[in-house]
N, C-alpha and C positions, 0 to 999 in steps of 0.2 A: 506496500499501499503506499502508494506516496499521499502526505499527511499535510494541507496547506492552510489544515489550521491555527487557530490561537490559543485554543486548548485540549487536554488530551481528549482521544475518542474513543471512547467505552467498546466498542465495536472491533479494535485494531488486533484485541486478539485472537478475531478468527485469520489475521494473517500471517503468517512466520517469516516474515521481515516488513519491515517499516522506516520508511525515508522521510526524515523528518528535519526540515531545515531551518539554520536559527539567522533570523534579519542580522542585519547591523548597527540596526535603533536599540539602543537601550533598553526602552520602555519593551519593548517586544523581543530581545535576547529576554529580561527577565519572567516574559511567557514560557520561551523554550526552557529555562531552569528547569518550572513546575511539570511540562510536559514530559523533561528527563528524568524526573523526581518520581513521576506516575506510572512512565515504562521500567522503570524497574524495578516498582512498584507490582506489575502487573508480571514480575517473569521474565521480562527481555533481557538476553542479552548484548549487552548496550557496544557498540561498537561508535569512533567520531574520525571524522575527518575534515581538513581544512582544504580548501580550493581556494585558489589563487587565479 
C-alpha cells in the first residue's frame, strides 16, 4: 500500500508492505512520526530510506 494519509490507516494491516512518505514541512513531519509509532505498534517491520 502507498499511503498518502496524514494519519495511520487502520486497514494498513491488510497489506504486507506499506510505503509512507515523510514531507519536508515540520508540522507534517510530526504527523509522520506519529504514524511511524502506530505502524510499529501494529507489528510492522519498519525500514527507513532517504531519497535525494
